C-alpha positions as CSV (number, residue, x, y, z in Angstrom):
1,M,35.8,7.7,18.1
2,K,34.7,11.4,17.7
3,R,31.6,10.2,15.8
4,I,30.7,7.8,18.6
5,W,31.0,10.6,21.3
6,G,28.9,12.8,19.1
7,L,26.2,10.2,18.9
8,L,26.3,9.7,22.7
9,C,26.1,13.4,23.3
10,L,23.1,13.6,20.9
11,I,21.3,10.8,22.8
12,G,22.1,12.4,26.1
13,L,20.7,15.8,25.1
14,T,17.5,14.4,23.7
15,T,17.0,12.2,26.8
16,Y,17.5,15.2,29.0
17,A,15.0,17.1,26.9
18,N,12.5,14.3,27.3
19,A,13.1,14.2,31.0
20,Q,12.4,18.0,31.3
21,E,9.1,17.6,29.4
22,V,9.8,20.5,27.1
23,K,6.6,22.3,26.4
24,D,4.9,21.5,23.0
25,V,7.9,19.3,21.9
26,K,7.7,15.5,21.6
27,L,10.7,13.4,20.7
28,D,10.3,9.9,19.4
29,W,13.2,7.5,18.8
30,Y,12.9,4.7,16.2
31,G,15.1,2.5,14.1
32,F,16.2,-1.1,13.8
33,V,19.2,-3.4,14.1
34,R,19.7,-5.2,10.7
35,N,22.0,-8.1,9.9
36,E,22.2,-9.7,6.5
37,F,24.1,-12.6,5.1
38,F,24.5,-13.0,1.4
39,I,26.3,-15.1,-1.3
40,D,27.0,-13.8,-4.8
41,S,28.2,-15.7,-7.9
42,Y,29.5,-12.6,-9.7
43,K,31.3,-9.5,-8.5
44,G,29.1,-6.4,-9.0
45,L,28.8,-2.7,-9.1
46,D,27.7,-2.2,-5.5
47,A,28.1,-0.1,-2.3
48,A,28.1,-0.7,1.4
49,N,30.6,-3.6,1.4
50,E,28.5,-5.3,-1.4
51,T,25.3,-5.1,0.7
52,F,23.8,-2.7,-1.9
53,Y,24.1,-4.7,-5.1
54,L,23.1,-3.1,-8.4
55,V,24.3,-5.1,-11.4
56,P,27.1,-7.7,-12.2
57,L,30.1,-5.7,-13.3
58,Y,31.8,-6.8,-16.5
59,V,35.5,-5.8,-16.6
60,G,36.7,-8.2,-19.4
61,K,38.2,-11.7,-19.8
62,D,41.6,-13.1,-18.9
63,A,44.2,-14.7,-21.2
64,N,42.2,-17.9,-21.1
65,G,39.0,-16.3,-22.2
66,E,37.4,-16.5,-18.7
67,D,35.2,-13.8,-17.3
68,I,37.3,-12.1,-14.6
69,N,34.5,-11.0,-12.3
70,E,32.7,-14.4,-12.4
71,Q,33.8,-14.9,-8.8
72,A,31.8,-16.2,-5.9
73,S,31.9,-14.1,-2.7
74,S,30.0,-13.8,0.6
75,N,29.6,-11.5,3.6
76,L,27.7,-10.8,6.8
77,S,27.0,-7.2,7.6
78,A,25.2,-5.0,10.1
79,L,26.0,-1.6,8.6
80,A,22.4,-1.1,7.4
81,S,21.2,-0.7,11.0
82,R,19.9,2.7,11.7
83,I,18.6,5.1,14.3
84,G,16.2,8.1,13.9
85,L,14.4,10.8,15.8
86,R,11.0,12.2,15.0
87,I,10.3,15.7,16.4
88,S,6.8,17.0,16.9
89,G,6.8,20.7,17.7
90,P,4.5,23.7,18.4
91,E,2.4,25.5,15.9
92,I,4.4,27.9,13.8
93,L,2.8,30.4,11.3
94,G,-0.5,28.5,11.7
95,A,1.1,25.2,10.7
96,K,1.9,22.1,12.7
97,S,5.7,21.8,12.9
98,S,7.8,18.7,12.9
99,G,11.3,17.4,12.1
100,N,13.2,14.2,11.3
101,I,16.8,13.3,11.6
102,E,18.0,9.8,10.8
103,F,21.4,8.1,10.6
104,D,22.9,4.8,9.5
105,F,26.4,3.3,9.0
106,G,26.4,2.9,5.2
107,G,28.4,5.9,4.1
108,I,31.2,3.7,2.9
109,V,34.7,4.9,2.1
110,K,37.7,2.6,1.4
111,T,39.5,3.6,4.6
112,E,36.4,3.3,6.9
113,P,34.1,0.4,6.4
114,T,31.2,1.6,8.6
115,L,30.9,5.4,8.3
116,F,28.1,7.1,10.4
117,R,26.1,9.3,8.0
118,I,22.9,11.3,7.8
119,R,20.0,9.7,5.8
120,H,17.3,12.3,6.6
121,A,17.5,15.7,8.1
122,N,14.5,17.9,7.5
123,M,11.8,20.2,9.0
124,V,8.1,20.3,7.9
125,L,5.4,23.0,8.3
126,D,2.0,21.3,7.7
127,W,-1.1,23.5,7.1
128,E,-4.6,22.2,6.4
129,S,-4.2,22.1,2.6
130,S,-0.5,22.5,2.0
131,R,2.9,21.4,3.3
132,L,6.4,22.8,3.2
133,L,9.5,20.6,3.6
134,V,13.1,21.9,3.8
135,G,16.0,19.5,4.2
136,Q,17.2,16.1,3.1
137,T,14.8,13.3,2.4
138,W,13.8,10.9,-0.3
139,H,13.9,12.4,-3.8
140,P,10.4,12.9,-5.3
141,F,11.0,10.2,-7.9
142,W,11.2,7.7,-5.0
143,G,7.5,7.7,-5.4
144,G,6.1,8.2,-1.9
145,G,4.8,5.0,-0.4
146,A,4.8,3.2,-3.8
147,F,8.2,1.4,-3.6
148,P,9.1,-2.3,-3.8
149,T,9.2,-4.6,-0.7
150,V,12.3,-6.8,-1.0
151,A,15.0,-8.2,1.3
152,G,17.9,-6.5,-0.4
153,L,19.1,-3.1,0.7
154,N,19.0,-1.9,-2.9
155,T,15.1,-1.7,-2.6
156,G,14.8,-2.6,-6.3
157,A,17.6,-0.3,-7.7
158,P,18.6,0.2,-10.4
159,F,14.9,-0.4,-11.5
160,Q,13.6,1.8,-8.7
161,A,14.9,5.3,-8.1
162,F,17.2,5.5,-5.1
163,N,18.2,8.9,-3.9
164,R,18.1,11.1,-0.8
165,S,18.9,14.8,-1.3
166,P,18.6,18.3,0.2
167,M,15.5,20.1,-1.2
168,V,12.8,22.6,-0.8
169,R,9.4,20.9,-1.5
170,Y,6.0,22.4,-1.5
171,D,2.9,20.1,-1.5
172,M,-0.7,21.3,-2.3
173,I,-3.3,19.0,-1.0
174,S,-6.9,18.8,-2.2
175,G,-9.0,15.8,-1.1
176,N,-7.3,12.7,-2.5
177,W,-4.9,14.7,-4.7
178,T,-1.4,16.0,-3.8
179,V,0.5,18.2,-6.3
180,S,4.1,18.9,-5.5
181,G,7.0,21.0,-6.7
182,A,10.6,20.7,-5.5
183,A,14.0,22.3,-6.0
184,V,16.6,19.6,-5.3
185,Y,20.3,19.7,-4.9
186,E,22.6,16.7,-5.0
187,N,24.5,15.3,-2.0
188,Q,25.6,11.7,-1.8
189,Y,23.8,10.6,-5.0
190,T,25.3,12.7,-7.8
191,S,25.6,13.3,-11.5
192,K,28.9,12.4,-13.1
193,C,31.4,14.9,-14.5
194,F,34.6,14.3,-16.6
195,E,36.8,16.0,-13.9
196,A,35.5,14.2,-10.8
197,S,39.1,13.3,-9.6
198,N,39.9,17.1,-9.4
199,F,37.3,17.9,-6.8
200,S,37.0,17.1,-3.1
201,T,33.2,16.8,-3.3
202,P,31.4,14.6,-5.9
203,N,28.4,16.9,-6.7
204,Q,30.4,19.6,-8.6
205,A,28.7,18.9,-11.9
206,Q,25.3,20.0,-10.6
207,R,26.7,22.8,-8.3
208,N,28.6,24.3,-11.3
209,G,25.3,24.0,-13.3
210,V,24.0,26.5,-10.7
211,M,20.3,25.6,-11.2
212,P,18.7,23.1,-8.8
213,E,17.0,20.0,-10.2
214,L,13.3,20.9,-10.7
215,V,10.8,18.2,-10.0
216,W,7.0,18.2,-10.4
217,S,4.8,15.3,-9.3
218,T,1.1,14.5,-8.8
219,E,-0.3,11.7,-6.7
220,Y,-3.9,10.4,-6.2
221,H,-4.7,8.2,-3.2
222,H,-8.0,6.6,-2.3
223,N,-9.1,3.4,-0.6
224,G,-5.8,1.5,-0.8
225,F,-5.3,2.7,-4.4
226,T,-2.4,5.1,-5.2
227,A,-1.3,6.4,-8.6
228,G,1.3,9.1,-9.4
229,V,3.2,10.8,-12.2
230,G,6.2,13.1,-12.2
231,A,8.7,14.9,-14.3
232,Q,12.2,16.4,-13.7
233,I,14.7,18.6,-15.4
234,K,18.3,19.3,-14.4
235,R,21.4,21.1,-15.7
236,I,25.0,20.2,-15.1
237,K,28.4,21.5,-16.2
238,P,30.5,18.4,-17.3
239,R,33.8,20.3,-17.3
240,M,35.4,23.4,-15.9
241,T,38.2,23.5,-18.4
242,V,38.9,22.2,-21.9
243,T,42.2,21.7,-23.7
244,G,42.9,21.9,-27.5
245,T,45.9,22.5,-29.7
246,E,45.8,26.2,-28.9
247,G,46.0,25.7,-25.2
248,K,43.8,25.4,-22.1
249,F,40.5,27.3,-21.8
250,K,37.7,27.8,-19.4
251,A,34.7,25.7,-20.4
252,D,31.2,27.3,-20.7
253,E,29.1,24.4,-22.0
254,F,26.2,22.9,-20.0
255,L,24.1,19.8,-20.4
256,T,20.3,19.8,-19.7
257,S,18.4,16.5,-19.3
258,S,14.9,15.4,-18.3
259,G,13.1,12.4,-16.9
260,F,9.6,11.1,-16.3
261,M,8.0,8.5,-14.0
262,A,4.6,6.9,-13.4
263,Y,3.5,4.4,-10.8
264,F,0.6,2.5,-9.4
265,K,0.0,0.8,-6.1
266,H,-2.9,-1.3,-4.8
267,K,-2.9,-2.5,-1.2
268,Q,-5.8,-4.3,0.3
269,D,-5.8,-6.7,3.3
270,K,-2.9,-9.1,2.7
271,L,-2.1,-8.2,-0.9
272,S,0.2,-5.4,-2.2
273,V,0.9,-4.7,-5.8
274,V,3.3,-2.0,-7.1
275,A,4.0,-1.2,-10.8
276,K,6.4,1.5,-11.8
277,G,8.1,2.9,-14.9
278,Y,10.9,5.5,-15.5
279,C,12.2,7.0,-18.7
280,G,14.7,9.8,-19.0
281,Q,18.2,11.1,-19.7
282,N,21.3,11.0,-17.6
283,M,19.5,9.9,-14.4
284,T,22.6,8.5,-12.8
285,H,21.9,10.6,-9.6
286,L,18.8,8.5,-9.1
287,T,21.0,5.3,-9.2
288,F,19.8,4.5,-12.8
289,L,22.3,3.3,-15.4
290,G,23.1,5.7,-18.2
291,G,25.1,8.9,-18.7
292,Y,26.1,11.2,-21.5
293,G,28.9,11.8,-24.0
294,V,30.7,14.4,-26.1
295,A,28.7,15.2,-29.2
296,T,31.1,17.7,-30.9
297,R,34.6,19.0,-30.2
298,D,36.7,21.8,-31.5
299,E,40.2,20.5,-31.9
300,A,41.8,23.9,-31.6
301,T,40.1,25.2,-28.4
302,G,38.9,21.9,-27.0
303,E,35.3,23.3,-26.8
304,E,32.7,20.6,-26.5
305,T,29.0,20.0,-26.7
306,Y,27.3,17.0,-25.1
307,T,24.4,14.6,-25.7
308,N,22.4,12.5,-23.2
309,Y,22.0,8.7,-23.1
310,N,18.3,7.8,-22.9
311,N,17.3,4.9,-20.6
312,Y,14.2,3.3,-19.2
313,T,13.3,0.9,-16.4
314,T,10.1,-0.9,-15.4
315,L,9.2,-3.0,-12.4
316,L,6.4,-5.1,-10.9
317,N,6.4,-6.0,-7.2
318,V,3.7,-8.4,-5.7
319,V,3.6,-9.3,-2.0
320,Y,1.0,-11.4,-0.1
321,G,0.6,-12.1,3.6
322,K,1.2,-10.6,7.0
323,K,2.8,-12.9,9.5
324,W,4.1,-15.1,6.7
325,Q,4.8,-13.2,3.5
326,V,5.7,-14.3,0.0
327,G,6.6,-11.9,-2.8
328,A,8.6,-11.2,-5.9
329,L,10.1,-8.4,-7.9
330,F,10.3,-8.4,-11.6
331,G,12.4,-5.6,-13.3
332,Y,13.6,-4.8,-16.8
333,G,15.4,-1.9,-18.3
334,G,17.1,-0.8,-21.5
335,N,19.5,1.7,-23.1
336,L,17.9,3.6,-26.0
337,G,21.1,5.3,-27.0
338,T,22.2,8.9,-27.3
339,T,19.9,11.7,-28.5
340,D,22.6,13.0,-30.9
341,P,25.6,11.3,-32.6
342,L,28.8,11.1,-30.5
343,Y,32.1,12.6,-31.5
344,D,34.6,10.2,-32.9
345,D,37.9,10.7,-31.0
346,G,39.6,7.7,-32.6
347,S,39.3,5.4,-29.5
348,G,36.5,3.4,-31.1
349,K,34.3,4.0,-28.0
350,G,33.6,7.7,-27.9
351,I,34.1,10.0,-24.9
352,V,31.3,9.1,-22.5
353,T,30.8,9.0,-18.7
354,G,28.0,8.0,-16.3
355,L,26.9,4.8,-14.5
356,L,27.6,2.0,-16.9
357,P,26.4,3.6,-20.1
358,N,27.7,0.5,-22.0
359,V,25.0,-1.7,-20.5
360,Q,22.5,-2.3,-23.3
361,N,19.7,-3.9,-21.2
362,L,19.2,-5.5,-17.8
363,A,16.7,-7.7,-15.9
364,R,16.0,-8.9,-12.4
365,V,13.8,-11.6,-10.8
366,S,13.8,-11.8,-7.0
367,P,11.3,-13.9,-5.1
368,H,11.3,-13.9,-1.3
369,V,9.6,-15.4,1.8
370,A,9.4,-13.5,5.1
371,L,8.3,-14.1,8.7
372,N,7.1,-11.1,10.8
373,V,6.7,-11.7,14.5
374,S,6.2,-8.7,16.8
375,K,9.4,-6.5,16.3
376,L,11.3,-9.2,14.4
377,R,11.4,-9.6,10.6
378,V,13.3,-12.4,8.9
379,V,13.5,-12.6,5.1
380,A,15.1,-15.2,2.7
381,E,15.5,-14.0,-0.9
382,Y,16.9,-15.2,-4.1
383,E,17.9,-12.4,-6.5
384,L,18.8,-13.1,-10.1
385,T,20.2,-10.0,-12.0
386,I,21.3,-10.1,-15.6
387,A,23.1,-7.3,-17.5
388,N,24.0,-7.4,-21.2
389,Y,27.1,-5.2,-21.9
390,G,27.8,-3.8,-25.3
391,V,30.9,-5.3,-27.0
392,G,32.2,-5.3,-30.6
393,A,31.8,-2.4,-33.0
394,F,30.7,0.9,-31.4
395,D,28.0,2.9,-33.3
396,F,28.8,6.6,-33.0
397,S,25.3,7.5,-34.3
398,D,23.6,6.4,-31.1
399,G,26.3,5.2,-28.6
400,L,25.3,1.5,-28.7
401,Y,27.2,-1.6,-29.7
402,A,26.9,-4.3,-32.4
403,D,27.1,-7.3,-29.9
404,K,26.4,-8.1,-26.3
405,H,28.1,-10.0,-23.5
406,Q,25.8,-11.4,-20.9
407,T,26.7,-11.2,-17.2
408,M,24.6,-12.9,-14.5
409,N,24.6,-12.8,-10.7
410,N,22.8,-15.2,-8.4
411,R,22.4,-13.8,-4.9
412,F,21.0,-15.6,-1.9
413,C,20.3,-13.4,1.0
414,V,19.0,-13.9,4.6
415,M,18.1,-10.7,6.4
416,M,17.1,-10.4,10.1
417,M,15.8,-7.1,11.4
418,Y,14.8,-6.1,15.0
419,L,12.7,-2.9,15.0
420,F,12.3,-0.5,17.9
């Protein structure tokens, strides 16, 4: 109830500001009401009451040898609806000033199915040949305007980076080129740590690593053609304490990882084509599968060192049409294993954490057809996602498995969106 009153007060204040015609400030509301109905054939790793579906989640077989999560389910949800406010302000330090704040209802927790949350909250100073952004927005690996067009809320994840985070980003603009550097801190989309249950906030691994994630990117845009590349490096602290036979000690080991991306987009008249690729280490904060594990361990002190899993994804998205649209997404990704051998703790699986680091490879095909009439968009989509999980003997030399178990989800989704 308090969140509803807060939203009403915010609307009231901005409406009053508009009515008073505040000098040099323009407020522009936007958003949409979004409803989607979907049916799944396999329970998945997902978020937002299964609206945001990543991959089918394998948890094992029952006593009869049947796959436990091979279970049909369906839902109708409006929690992806959102509202936002764009702010155009006066000139500051010789730059055009602007801001953006945007909310939706997708901050799901078990006790509250529709949690009001911030998606974007940032301010921008825009000079003639440079731009400074401070606040929360899409991670630079989102790829600017080169992202897939699909019906699903996942927007192509886990083949497409999906992350909004607080950052300081500086863009240098010269003709058709934009070169950017950003210092990024995690918020809702986080790196995994071994002691997550001991903290009230999930981003402790990066916070205790002290250093922000550093991201560099370059984009070229001309005549409907866009191409970009990027690189990132981050440092986390997987544990605060370690325990060995001699007792409990303060941990002092960090893990550094890196990642790369490249993308291409061509948009002309009714045709849009996006091709994208990512390759990197422990990129779970970008909603990619992967993680890391313990490489060495001192039994006396419990002191550990860590090694990254290396993963890659690729995607191709083709869409044609305006009023009537047809399109499809094709995605494929794989697990290349750990950089260094893993420590054998006797469990037969190593000490690892992350976002399903036991998935060996995955694929998706999702064709759709859409109707766009004025402020209304209706999309019907079929999404086939396959994930092959590692089973059998575990190879400590690279963190992979001898055999695979295939899981498959068939999702049929109808999405209706009214924009304002």
